[in-house]
C-alpha positions as CSV (number, residue, x, y, z in Angstrom):
1,X,0.0,-0.1,0.2
2,X,1.4,3.3,-1.1
3,X,1.3,6.1,1.3
4,X,-0.9,9.0,0.7
5,X,0.7,12.0,-0.7
6,X,0.6,15.5,1.3
7,X,-1.7,18.0,-0.2
8,X,-2.0,21.3,1.6
9,X,-3.7,24.3,0.5
10,X,-3.4,28.2,1.2
11,X,-7.0,29.8,0.8
12,X,-6.8,33.5,0.7
13,X,-9.9,35.9,0.2
14,X,-8.6,38.8,-2.3
15,X,-10.7,41.2,0.1
16,X,-7.2,42.9,1.5
17,X,-3.7,42.5,1.2
18,X,-1.6,39.9,2.9
19,X,-0.9,40.3,6.5
20,X,1.7,38.7,8.6
21,X,-0.6,35.6,10.3
22,X,-1.9,34.8,6.6
23,X,1.7,34.7,5.3
24,X,2.9,32.8,8.4
25,X,0.0,30.1,7.5
26,X,1.0,30.0,3.9
27,X,4.7,29.4,4.9
28,X,4.3,26.4,7.4
29,X,1.7,24.8,4.7
30,X,4.4,25.0,1.9
31,X,7.3,24.1,4.3
32,X,5.1,20.6,5.3
33,X,4.4,20.3,1.5
34,X,8.0,20.6,0.5
35,X,9.5,18.6,3.5
36,X,7.1,15.6,2.4
37,X,7.3,15.9,-1.1
38,X,3.8,16.7,-1.4
39,X,2.0,19.4,-3.2
40,X,1.2,22.9,-2.3
41,X,-1.9,24.3,-4.1
42,X,-3.9,27.6,-4.2
43,X,-7.5,28.4,-3.6
44,X,-9.0,32.0,-4.1
45,X,-12.1,32.3,-2.2
46,X,-13.4,35.0,-4.2
47,X,-17.1,34.4,-3.7
48,X,-17.6,38.1,-1.8
49,X,-18.1,39.7,-5.4
50,X,-18.3,43.1,-3.7
51,X,-15.2,43.1,-1.9
52,X,-12.9,40.9,-4.1
53,X,-10.5,43.0,-6.1
54,X,-8.3,41.6,-8.9
55,X,-5.3,44.2,-7.4
56,X,-5.5,42.5,-3.9
57,X,-5.2,39.2,-5.7
58,X,-2.1,40.4,-7.4
59,X,-0.5,41.8,-4.4
60,X,-1.4,38.5,-2.5
61,X,0.3,36.6,-5.2
62,X,3.5,38.8,-5.7
63,X,3.9,39.0,-1.7
64,X,3.9,35.1,-1.7
65,X,6.4,34.9,-4.5
66,X,8.9,37.7,-3.0
67,X,8.6,35.4,0.3
68,X,9.9,32.4,-1.6
69,X,6.6,30.6,-2.0
70,X,5.7,29.0,-5.1
71,X,2.6,26.6,-5.9
72,X,2.2,23.4,-7.8
73,X,-0.9,23.8,-9.7
74,X,-3.0,26.3,-11.4
75,X,-5.0,28.5,-9.2
76,X,-8.7,27.2,-8.1
77,X,-11.2,30.3,-8.0
78,X,-14.1,29.5,-5.6
79,X,-16.3,32.0,-8.0
80,X,-15.8,29.3,-10.7
81,X,-17.7,26.2,-8.6
82,X,-20.9,27.8,-7.7
83,X,-23.0,24.9,-9.6
84,X,-20.7,22.4,-7.5
85,X,-21.7,23.8,-4.1
86,X,-25.4,23.5,-5.3
87,X,-25.2,20.4,-6.6
88,X,-23.9,18.9,-3.4
89,X,-26.4,21.1,-1.3
90,X,-29.2,19.5,-3.3
91,X,-27.8,16.4,-2.2
92,X,-28.5,17.2,1.3
93,X,-32.0,18.2,0.6
94,X,-32.4,15.0,-0.9
95,X,-31.4,13.1,2.3
96,X,-33.7,15.4,4.3
97,X,-30.9,16.6,6.3
98,X,-31.0,20.1,4.7
99,X,-34.2,22.3,4.3
100,X,-35.4,25.6,1.9
101,X,-35.9,28.7,3.5
102,X,-36.6,31.2,0.8
103,X,-33.9,31.0,-1.6
104,X,-31.4,29.6,0.9
105,X,-30.6,26.3,1.5
106,X,-29.7,25.4,5.4
107,X,-28.3,22.0,7.2
108,X,-30.2,20.8,9.9
109,X,-27.8,20.1,12.9
110,X,-28.6,16.9,14.8
111,X,-28.6,18.1,18.5
112,X,-27.0,16.6,21.4
113,X,-24.3,15.2,19.4
114,X,-20.6,14.8,20.2
115,X,-18.3,16.0,17.6
116,X,-14.2,15.7,18.0
117,X,-11.1,15.2,16.2
118,X,-7.6,14.5,17.1
119,X,-6.0,18.3,16.1
120,X,-2.0,17.3,15.4
121,X,-1.3,20.1,17.5
122,X,-3.9,21.0,20.1
123,X,-4.7,17.5,20.8
124,X,-8.3,16.0,21.1
125,X,-11.0,18.6,20.6
126,X,-14.6,18.2,21.2
127,X,-17.9,19.9,20.7
128,X,-21.3,19.6,21.6
129,X,-24.0,20.2,18.8
130,X,-26.0,21.8,21.2
131,X,-23.7,24.7,20.7
132,X,-24.3,24.7,17.0
133,X,-27.1,26.1,15.4
134,X,-28.4,25.1,11.8
135,X,-26.0,26.2,9.1
136,X,-26.7,28.0,5.9
137,X,-25.1,26.0,3.4
138,X,-26.3,28.4,0.3
139,X,-27.5,31.7,1.0
140,X,-30.1,33.5,-0.5
141,X,-28.4,35.3,-2.9
142,X,-26.9,31.8,-4.6
143,X,-23.6,31.9,-2.9
144,X,-21.8,29.4,-0.6
145,X,-21.2,29.9,3.0
146,X,-17.5,29.7,4.0
147,X,-17.5,26.5,5.9
148,X,-19.6,24.8,3.4
149,X,-17.6,26.1,0.2
150,X,-14.4,25.3,2.3
151,X,-15.6,21.4,2.6
152,X,-16.6,21.0,-0.8
153,X,-13.4,22.3,-2.0
154,X,-11.2,20.7,0.1
155,X,-12.5,17.2,-0.9
156,X,-12.4,18.1,-4.6
157,X,-8.8,19.3,-4.3
158,X,-7.8,16.1,-2.3
159,X,-6.6,18.0,0.6
160,X,-4.9,15.9,3.2
161,X,-4.1,18.5,5.7
162,X,-5.5,21.4,6.6
163,X,-2.9,23.5,8.7
164,X,-4.8,27.0,9.6
165,X,-5.0,29.3,12.5
166,X,-6.6,28.5,16.0
167,X,-9.5,31.2,15.2
168,X,-10.6,28.3,12.8
169,X,-11.2,25.8,15.7
170,X,-14.8,27.0,16.0
171,X,-15.5,26.2,12.3
172,X,-14.2,22.7,12.6
173,X,-16.9,21.2,14.1
174,X,-19.3,22.5,11.7
175,X,-17.3,21.4,8.7
176,X,-16.9,17.8,10.2
177,X,-20.9,17.7,10.2
178,X,-20.6,18.2,6.5
179,X,-17.9,15.8,5.9
180,X,-20.1,13.0,7.2
181,X,-23.3,14.2,5.7
182,X,-21.6,14.1,2.2
183,X,-19.8,11.4,2.9
184,X,-16.5,13.0,2.3
185,X,-12.9,11.5,3.9
186,X,-11.8,13.9,6.6
187,X,-8.4,15.4,6.4
188,X,-6.0,16.0,9.3
189,X,-6.5,19.1,11.0
190,X,-3.6,21.3,12.6
191,X,-4.7,24.4,14.3
192,X,-1.8,26.9,15.2
193,X,-2.0,29.5,18.1
194,X,-2.7,33.3,17.0
195,X,0.1,35.7,16.8
196,X,-0.1,38.1,19.5
197,X,1.5,41.2,20.0
198,X,5.0,41.6,22.2
199,X,2.9,42.6,25.1
200,X,0.9,39.7,25.1
201,X,-2.3,41.5,23.6
202,X,-3.8,40.8,20.4
203,X,-1.7,41.6,17.3
204,X,-2.2,45.0,15.8
205,X,-0.8,48.0,13.5
206,X,0.9,49.3,16.9
207,X,2.9,45.9,17.1
208,X,3.7,46.0,13.6
209,X,0.8,43.6,11.8
210,X,0.8,45.1,8.5
211,X,0.6,44.0,5.2
212,X,3.9,42.2,3.7
213,X,4.4,45.0,1.2
214,X,4.9,47.5,3.7
215,X,7.8,45.1,5.2
216,X,8.7,45.4,1.6
217,X,8.6,48.9,1.3
218,X,10.5,49.3,4.6
219,X,13.7,47.7,3.3
220,X,13.0,44.1,5.0
221,X,14.8,41.2,3.3
222,X,12.3,38.4,2.2
223,X,14.7,35.6,3.6
224,X,14.7,37.4,6.7
225,X,11.0,37.9,6.8
226,X,10.3,34.3,6.2
227,X,13.3,33.5,9.0
228,X,11.2,35.2,11.7
229,X,7.6,34.0,10.6
230,X,8.7,30.1,10.9
231,X,10.2,31.0,14.3
232,X,7.0,31.7,15.3
233,X,5.5,28.6,16.2
234,X,8.5,26.3,15.5
235,X,12.0,25.9,16.3
236,X,14.9,24.5,13.9
237,X,16.5,23.1,17.1
238,X,19.6,23.8,18.8
239,X,18.7,27.6,19.9
240,X,19.1,28.7,16.2
241,X,17.5,31.8,14.9
242,X,19.2,32.3,11.4
243,X,17.5,29.4,9.2
244,X,16.9,29.5,5.4
245,X,14.1,28.3,3.7
246,X,16.0,25.2,2.1
247,X,17.2,24.5,5.5
248,X,13.6,24.8,7.2
249,X,12.3,22.4,4.3
250,X,14.7,19.8,5.6
251,X,13.8,20.0,9.2
252,X,10.3,21.0,9.4
253,X,7.5,19.1,10.4
254,X,3.9,19.4,11.4
255,X,4.0,17.8,14.5
256,X,6.6,20.1,15.8
257,X,4.6,23.2,15.3
258,X,4.2,24.7,19.0
259,X,0.8,25.1,20.8
260,X,2.1,28.1,22.7
261,X,1.2,31.2,21.3
262,X,3.7,33.2,19.6
263,X,4.5,36.8,20.3
264,X,5.7,39.2,17.4
265,X,8.7,41.2,18.5
266,X,9.8,44.2,15.7
267,X,13.2,44.2,17.5
268,X,13.7,40.8,16.8
269,X,12.4,40.7,13.6
270,X,15.1,44.0,12.8
271,X,17.9,41.9,14.6
272,X,17.1,39.0,12.2
273,X,17.0,41.3,8.9
274,X,20.4,42.8,10.1
275,X,22.0,39.1,10.2
276,X,20.7,38.7,6.7
277,X,21.7,41.9,5.3
278,X,25.3,41.1,6.7
279,X,25.2,37.8,4.9
280,X,24.7,40.0,1.7
281,X,27.6,40.9,-0.5
282,X,28.1,44.6,-1.0
283,X,27.2,44.3,-4.8
284,X,24.0,42.5,-3.9
285,X,23.1,45.3,-1.3
286,X,23.9,47.9,-3.9
287,X,21.3,46.6,-6.3
288,X,18.5,46.4,-3.4
289,X,18.9,50.0,-2.1
290,X,18.9,51.2,-5.8
291,X,15.6,49.5,-6.1
292,X,14.4,50.7,-2.8
293,X,15.6,54.4,-3.3
294,X,16.0,55.2,-7.0
295,X,17.7,58.9,-6.4
296,X,20.7,56.4,-5.7
297,X,20.9,55.4,-9.1
298,X,22.3,59.0,-10.0
299,X,25.5,58.1,-7.6
300,X,28.8,56.8,-8.7
301,X,28.5,52.8,-8.2
302,X,32.3,52.7,-6.6
303,X,31.9,55.6,-4.1
304,X,28.2,53.8,-3.0
305,X,29.9,50.9,-2.7
306,X,32.5,52.4,-0.2
307,X,29.4,53.7,1.8
308,X,27.6,50.5,1.6
309,X,30.7,48.6,3.0
310,X,30.8,51.0,5.9
311,X,27.1,50.7,7.1
312,X,26.2,46.8,6.1
313,X,27.0,46.0,9.7
314,X,24.9,49.0,11.0
315,X,21.8,48.7,9.0
316,X,18.7,46.5,10.6
317,X,16.8,47.6,7.6
318,X,17.8,48.6,3.9
319,X,15.3,51.8,4.6
320,X,17.8,53.1,7.3
321,X,20.6,53.4,5.2
322,X,19.5,57.1,3.9
323,X,19.2,58.4,7.5
324,X,22.5,56.6,8.5
325,X,24.5,58.2,5.4
326,X,22.9,61.0,4.3
327,X,26.3,63.5,5.0
328,X,27.8,61.2,2.4
329,X,25.5,62.4,-0.2
330,X,24.7,66.0,0.7
331,X,26.1,69.2,2.5
332,X,22.8,69.9,3.9
333,X,22.4,66.9,6.5
334,X,20.6,67.6,9.8
335,X,22.7,68.1,13.0
336,X,21.6,65.9,16.1
337,X,20.7,67.9,19.0
338,X,22.8,65.8,21.3
339,X,25.8,66.1,18.7
340,X,25.2,70.0,18.5
341,X,25.8,70.0,22.6
342,X,28.6,67.9,21.9
343,X,30.3,70.0,19.6
344,X,29.5,73.3,21.8
345,X,31.1,71.4,24.5
346,X,34.3,70.8,23.1
347,X,34.5,74.1,20.8
348,X,34.4,75.7,24.6
349,X,37.7,73.9,25.8
350,X,40.4,76.1,24.7
351,X,42.6,72.9,24.5
352,X,40.4,70.9,22.6
353,X,39.7,73.7,20.2
354,X,43.5,74.5,19.5
355,X,44.1,70.6,19.0
356,X,41.3,70.6,16.6
357,X,42.5,73.5,14.9
358,X,46.1,71.9,14.4
359,X,44.6,68.7,13.2
360,X,42.9,70.3,10.7
361,X,46.4,71.7,9.5
362,X,47.7,68.6,10.0
363,X,45.1,66.8,7.2
364,X,46.1,69.3,4.6
365,X,49.5,67.9,4.5
366,X,48.4,64.5,3.6
367,X,49.0,63.6,0.2
368,X,47.0,60.3,0.3
369,X,44.0,60.5,2.2
370,X,44.0,57.2,4.2
371,X,42.4,56.0,7.3
372,X,45.7,55.0,8.8
373,X,47.5,58.2,8.1
374,X,44.7,60.0,9.4
375,X,44.4,57.9,12.9
376,X,47.8,58.4,13.1
377,X,47.8,62.1,12.9
378,X,45.0,62.2,15.3
379,X,46.8,60.0,17.7
380,X,49.9,62.5,17.7
381,X,48.1,65.8,17.8
382,X,46.2,64.6,20.8
383,X,49.4,63.5,22.5
384,X,51.5,66.7,21.7
385,X,48.6,68.8,22.9
386,X,47.9,66.9,26.2
387,X,44.3,66.1,25.3
388,X,42.4,62.7,24.8
389,X,42.0,61.5,21.3
390,X,38.5,61.6,21.9
391,X,38.3,65.5,22.2
392,X,39.2,65.5,18.4
393,X,37.4,62.3,17.1
394,X,34.0,63.7,19.0
395,X,33.7,67.1,17.4
396,X,35.2,65.9,13.8
397,X,32.5,63.2,13.8
398,X,29.7,66.0,14.4
399,X,31.3,68.5,12.0
400,X,31.3,65.8,9.2
401,X,28.0,64.0,9.7
402,X,26.0,65.7,12.2
403,X,25.8,62.4,14.4
404,X,27.5,61.5,17.5
405,X,28.0,58.1,16.1
406,X,28.1,55.9,13.0
407,X,30.9,54.0,11.3
408,X,34.3,54.4,12.1
409,X,35.4,58.3,12.0
410,X,38.7,57.5,10.3
411,X,37.0,55.0,7.6
412,X,34.4,57.9,7.0
413,X,37.1,60.7,6.4
414,X,38.6,58.6,3.7
415,X,35.4,57.6,2.3
416,X,34.4,61.5,2.2
417,X,37.7,62.6,0.8
418,X,40.2,65.1,1.8
419,X,38.4,67.8,0.1
420,X,35.0,67.7,1.8
421,X,36.4,66.9,5.3
422,X,38.6,70.1,5.4
423,X,35.5,72.0,4.0
424,X,33.3,70.9,7.0
425,X,35.9,71.2,9.5
426,X,36.8,74.8,8.5
427,X,32.8,75.9,9.1
428,X,33.3,74.8,12.7
429,X,36.9,75.3,13.6
């Protein structure tokens, strides 16, 4: 007897953009299919004609591809199966376990009956049908209800495992009644605990629960977002936190999904994103940054690569690059309030101001403006003038960048070049 091939599905409704919770559901279904050599198929639940939009569907599909997910068969559209849903509903009418109410077809729920299933994640879950009222199968406008269409489609598509959020647990006993009434085989269910905010409350926009497309615009890498989402309910083991999709495919198993609510932590996501940024080559980051900020296309690539080299270890998202590096692309950069205070402090100290002036003069004599030579002059100037190197370094950093921290000062000075550095120092000394 051959083992049944795993078939899982992701079934978005094109009434809005793809959000994190849905992306995580798609990701776990995809991983299970790829791990088992099964199939990952897509069903578009577009029976809400008023709210379903092509632009939403296009965005959902684009975001899934961006995250690294692909599907195995042509898309299935619920709107194309209306005759099939009605056919099955009428079978239940013929069996006398459904009735008509005007244009609607309604399923009669047998009372005092226990409905239970062994959930792969949650264990045994049971409901009593006294808690469930009669269920509409086909609405008066001819459209199927969610639970009925879901059962018919999962049967038609040969779905073996339904991996979805715990918010669907209350739908499952209703669907099980339909499976039984229609004589369909029942798939395996796995209900994942919902994602919560870092503070344990319901996930919302204030926690970062926005559409996947927003993370793309903010300069998150797709492999970083996938990496983070896969950790929300599953672990690759050995306390690993950086994992690629190919690695996750080898290690993932549905039975290892956690029954504990995952908490979305934006700081953790940004840390994971920074780790993936570090793994990129400068050339790769150059292309990504140009795609994110069209104005960088006007900058000399060699110069741009040098700036990227300085900041690739300091960026948490690609969108931070612009603010961190503004001083490299314009003289009209802002000066932080703390930086202004620090500059004033050093310029009021006679020894520090004198050392700063000498340092500027010494820089003029460098023919090859390299960081090692610049650093040596800084150290020598500080020693000869009986000041700490920091009393030169801090005001110079503010003068050339408007900031109190950033990349190594002497590296920054080399990239900016002698002329630009001296020009900015003249304004403050």
